[in-house]
PyMOL CGO cylinders between C-alpha atoms (Angstrom):
from pymol import cmd
from pymol.cgo import CYLINDER

trace = [
    CYLINDER, -40.06, 197.40, 108.74, -36.98, 195.87, 110.34, 0.3, 1, 1, 1, 1, 1, 1,
    CYLINDER, -36.98, 195.87, 110.34, -33.49, 197.27, 109.58, 0.3, 1, 1, 1, 1, 1, 1,
    CYLINDER, -33.49, 197.27, 109.58, -30.97, 194.60, 108.55, 0.3, 1, 1, 1, 1, 1, 1,
    CYLINDER, -30.97, 194.60, 108.55, -28.31, 196.13, 110.80, 0.3, 1, 1, 1, 1, 1, 1,
    CYLINDER, -28.31, 196.13, 110.80, -30.39, 195.36, 113.92, 0.3, 1, 1, 1, 1, 1, 1,
    CYLINDER, -30.39, 195.36, 113.92, -30.43, 191.60, 113.29, 0.3, 1, 1, 1, 1, 1, 1,
    CYLINDER, -30.43, 191.60, 113.29, -27.83, 188.87, 113.50, 0.3, 1, 1, 1, 1, 1, 1,
    CYLINDER, -27.83, 188.87, 113.50, -27.58, 186.41, 110.56, 0.3, 1, 1, 1, 1, 1, 1,
    CYLINDER, -27.58, 186.41, 110.56, -29.07, 183.58, 112.66, 0.3, 1, 1, 1, 1, 1, 1,
    CYLINDER, -29.07, 183.58, 112.66, -32.03, 185.79, 113.61, 0.3, 1, 1, 1, 1, 1, 1,
    CYLINDER, -32.03, 185.79, 113.61, -32.65, 186.64, 109.95, 0.3, 1, 1, 1, 1, 1, 1,
    CYLINDER, -32.65, 186.64, 109.95, -32.62, 182.97, 108.92, 0.3, 1, 1, 1, 1, 1, 1,
    CYLINDER, -32.62, 182.97, 108.92, -35.02, 182.05, 111.74, 0.3, 1, 1, 1, 1, 1, 1,
    CYLINDER, -35.02, 182.05, 111.74, -37.41, 184.88, 110.86, 0.3, 1, 1, 1, 1, 1, 1,
    CYLINDER, -37.41, 184.88, 110.86, -37.39, 183.86, 107.18, 0.3, 1, 1, 1, 1, 1, 1,
    CYLINDER, -37.39, 183.86, 107.18, -38.09, 180.22, 108.12, 0.3, 1, 1, 1, 1, 1, 1,
    CYLINDER, -38.09, 180.22, 108.12, -40.97, 181.33, 110.37, 0.3, 1, 1, 1, 1, 1, 1,
    CYLINDER, -40.97, 181.33, 110.37, -42.33, 183.61, 107.60, 0.3, 1, 1, 1, 1, 1, 1,
    CYLINDER, -42.33, 183.61, 107.60, -41.86, 186.73, 109.75, 0.3, 1, 1, 1, 1, 1, 1,
    CYLINDER, -41.86, 186.73, 109.75, -39.72, 188.14, 106.92, 0.3, 1, 1, 1, 1, 1, 1,
    CYLINDER, -39.72, 188.14, 106.92, -41.00, 187.68, 103.37, 0.3, 1, 1, 1, 1, 1, 1,
    CYLINDER, -41.00, 187.68, 103.37, -39.63, 190.72, 101.53, 0.3, 1, 1, 1, 1, 1, 1,
    CYLINDER, -39.63, 190.72, 101.53, -36.59, 192.99, 101.57, 0.3, 1, 1, 1, 1, 1, 1,
    CYLINDER, -36.59, 192.99, 101.57, -36.35, 196.64, 100.67, 0.3, 1, 1, 1, 1, 1, 1,
    CYLINDER, -36.35, 196.64, 100.67, -33.90, 199.44, 100.03, 0.3, 1, 1, 1, 1, 1, 1,
    CYLINDER, -33.90, 199.44, 100.03, -34.56, 202.27, 102.45, 0.3, 1, 1, 1, 1, 1, 1,
    CYLINDER, -34.56, 202.27, 102.45, -32.85, 204.90, 100.28, 0.3, 1, 1, 1, 1, 1, 1,
    CYLINDER, -32.85, 204.90, 100.28, -34.62, 203.98, 97.04, 0.3, 1, 1, 1, 1, 1, 1,
    CYLINDER, -34.62, 203.98, 97.04, -37.94, 203.03, 98.71, 0.3, 1, 1, 1, 1, 1, 1,
    CYLINDER, -37.94, 203.03, 98.71, -38.13, 199.79, 96.70, 0.3, 1, 1, 1, 1, 1, 1,
    CYLINDER, -38.13, 199.79, 96.70, -39.11, 196.35, 98.01, 0.3, 1, 1, 1, 1, 1, 1,
    CYLINDER, -39.11, 196.35, 98.01, -38.74, 192.93, 96.42, 0.3, 1, 1, 1, 1, 1, 1,
    CYLINDER, -38.74, 192.93, 96.42, -38.36, 189.20, 96.89, 0.3, 1, 1, 1, 1, 1, 1,
    CYLINDER, -38.36, 189.20, 96.89, -35.62, 187.87, 99.12, 0.3, 1, 1, 1, 1, 1, 1,
    CYLINDER, -35.62, 187.87, 99.12, -33.94, 186.08, 96.20, 0.3, 1, 1, 1, 1, 1, 1,
    CYLINDER, -33.94, 186.08, 96.20, -33.85, 189.13, 93.89, 0.3, 1, 1, 1, 1, 1, 1,
    CYLINDER, -33.85, 189.13, 93.89, -30.43, 189.65, 92.30, 0.3, 1, 1, 1, 1, 1, 1,
    CYLINDER, -30.43, 189.65, 92.30, -30.78, 193.43, 92.57, 0.3, 1, 1, 1, 1, 1, 1,
    CYLINDER, -30.78, 193.43, 92.57, -31.69, 193.20, 96.24, 0.3, 1, 1, 1, 1, 1, 1,
    CYLINDER, -31.69, 193.20, 96.24, -28.78, 190.94, 97.05, 0.3, 1, 1, 1, 1, 1, 1,
    CYLINDER, -28.78, 190.94, 97.05, -26.33, 193.59, 95.79, 0.3, 1, 1, 1, 1, 1, 1,
    CYLINDER, -26.33, 193.59, 95.79, -27.53, 196.38, 98.09, 0.3, 1, 1, 1, 1, 1, 1,
    CYLINDER, -27.53, 196.38, 98.09, -25.57, 197.46, 101.13, 0.3, 1, 1, 1, 1, 1, 1,
    CYLINDER, -25.57, 197.46, 101.13, -26.79, 195.97, 104.38, 0.3, 1, 1, 1, 1, 1, 1,
    CYLINDER, -26.79, 195.97, 104.38, -26.98, 199.48, 105.84, 0.3, 1, 1, 1, 1, 1, 1,
    CYLINDER, -26.98, 199.48, 105.84, -29.69, 200.28, 103.25, 0.3, 1, 1, 1, 1, 1, 1,
    CYLINDER, -29.69, 200.28, 103.25, -31.60, 196.98, 103.59, 0.3, 1, 1, 1, 1, 1, 1,
    CYLINDER, -31.60, 196.98, 103.59, -34.80, 196.58, 105.55, 0.3, 1, 1, 1, 1, 1, 1,
    CYLINDER, -34.80, 196.58, 105.55, -37.13, 193.61, 105.87, 0.3, 1, 1, 1, 1, 1, 1,
    CYLINDER, -37.13, 193.61, 105.87, -40.91, 193.42, 105.66, 0.3, 1, 1, 1, 1, 1, 1,
    CYLINDER, -40.91, 193.42, 105.66, -43.40, 190.82, 106.81, 0.3, 1, 1, 1, 1, 1, 1,
    CYLINDER, -43.40, 190.82, 106.81, -45.86, 191.54, 103.98, 0.3, 1, 1, 1, 1, 1, 1,
    CYLINDER, -45.86, 191.54, 103.98, -46.62, 193.65, 100.92, 0.3, 1, 1, 1, 1, 1, 1,
    CYLINDER, -46.62, 193.65, 100.92, -49.03, 195.64, 103.08, 0.3, 1, 1, 1, 1, 1, 1,
    CYLINDER, -49.03, 195.64, 103.08, -46.20, 196.44, 105.49, 0.3, 1, 1, 1, 1, 1, 1,
    CYLINDER, -46.20, 196.44, 105.49, -44.03, 197.66, 102.59, 0.3, 1, 1, 1, 1, 1, 1,
    CYLINDER, -44.03, 197.66, 102.59, -46.86, 199.81, 101.18, 0.3, 1, 1, 1, 1, 1, 1,
    CYLINDER, -46.86, 199.81, 101.18, -47.57, 201.31, 104.60, 0.3, 1, 1, 1, 1, 1, 1,
    CYLINDER, -47.57, 201.31, 104.60, -43.94, 202.51, 104.60, 0.3, 1, 1, 1, 1, 1, 1,
    CYLINDER, -43.94, 202.51, 104.60, -44.32, 204.02, 101.09, 0.3, 1, 1, 1, 1, 1, 1,
    CYLINDER, -44.32, 204.02, 101.09, -42.14, 201.49, 99.27, 0.3, 1, 1, 1, 1, 1, 1,
    CYLINDER, -42.14, 201.49, 99.27, -42.82, 200.49, 95.65, 0.3, 1, 1, 1, 1, 1, 1,
    CYLINDER, -42.82, 200.49, 95.65, -42.36, 197.04, 94.03, 0.3, 1, 1, 1, 1, 1, 1,
    CYLINDER, -42.36, 197.04, 94.03, -39.08, 196.08, 92.38, 0.3, 1, 1, 1, 1, 1, 1,
    CYLINDER, -39.08, 196.08, 92.38, -39.16, 196.20, 88.58, 0.3, 1, 1, 1, 1, 1, 1,
    CYLINDER, -39.16, 196.20, 88.58, -36.92, 193.13, 88.30, 0.3, 1, 1, 1, 1, 1, 1,
    CYLINDER, -36.92, 193.13, 88.30, -38.33, 190.45, 90.58, 0.3, 1, 1, 1, 1, 1, 1,
    CYLINDER, -38.33, 190.45, 90.58, -41.89, 191.78, 90.83, 0.3, 1, 1, 1, 1, 1, 1,
    CYLINDER, -41.89, 191.78, 90.83, -42.48, 193.02, 87.30, 0.3, 1, 1, 1, 1, 1, 1,
    CYLINDER, -42.48, 193.02, 87.30, -46.25, 192.46, 87.28, 0.3, 1, 1, 1, 1, 1, 1,
    CYLINDER, -46.25, 192.46, 87.28, -46.75, 194.32, 90.57, 0.3, 1, 1, 1, 1, 1, 1,
    CYLINDER, -46.75, 194.32, 90.57, -44.37, 197.04, 89.40, 0.3, 1, 1, 1, 1, 1, 1,
    CYLINDER, -44.37, 197.04, 89.40, -46.37, 197.60, 86.18, 0.3, 1, 1, 1, 1, 1, 1,
    CYLINDER, -46.37, 197.60, 86.18, -49.60, 197.89, 88.18, 0.3, 1, 1, 1, 1, 1, 1,
    CYLINDER, -49.60, 197.89, 88.18, -47.97, 200.34, 90.59, 0.3, 1, 1, 1, 1, 1, 1,
    CYLINDER, -47.97, 200.34, 90.59, -46.51, 202.38, 87.72, 0.3, 1, 1, 1, 1, 1, 1,
    CYLINDER, -46.51, 202.38, 87.72, -49.86, 202.63, 85.89, 0.3, 1, 1, 1, 1, 1, 1,
    CYLINDER, -49.86, 202.63, 85.89, -51.59, 203.74, 89.09, 0.3, 1, 1, 1, 1, 1, 1,
    CYLINDER, -51.59, 203.74, 89.09, -48.82, 206.26, 89.81, 0.3, 1, 1, 1, 1, 1, 1,
    CYLINDER, -48.82, 206.26, 89.81, -49.09, 207.75, 86.30, 0.3, 1, 1, 1, 1, 1, 1,
    CYLINDER, -49.09, 207.75, 86.30, -52.88, 208.02, 86.58, 0.3, 1, 1, 1, 1, 1, 1,
    CYLINDER, -52.88, 208.02, 86.58, -52.59, 209.83, 89.90, 0.3, 1, 1, 1, 1, 1, 1,
    CYLINDER, -52.59, 209.83, 89.90, -50.11, 212.32, 88.45, 0.3, 1, 1, 1, 1, 1, 1,
    CYLINDER, -50.11, 212.32, 88.45, -52.33, 212.99, 85.44, 0.3, 1, 1, 1, 1, 1, 1,
    CYLINDER, -52.33, 212.99, 85.44, -55.29, 213.75, 87.69, 0.3, 1, 1, 1, 1, 1, 1,
    CYLINDER, -55.29, 213.75, 87.69, -53.39, 216.57, 89.43, 0.3, 1, 1, 1, 1, 1, 1,
]
cmd.load_cgo(trace, "trace")
């Protein structure tokens, strides 16, 4: 997880080109999504973090975005509901 505020715009572009950054997330909401997500583009840079992979996002307890990653979000939601019902 890399905070947006620690990177310069040129560094971000280079890391995206080199595939070191593939996803972005909102640290307050604990949601991650694609870099071109309209919802993600509206968030404050102070709340934005970057991830290298889905695994990296999951390790930091982030969930998929319901807008740009709807299939992954539905899978996550079903699993989350099942876990709560088992308690």
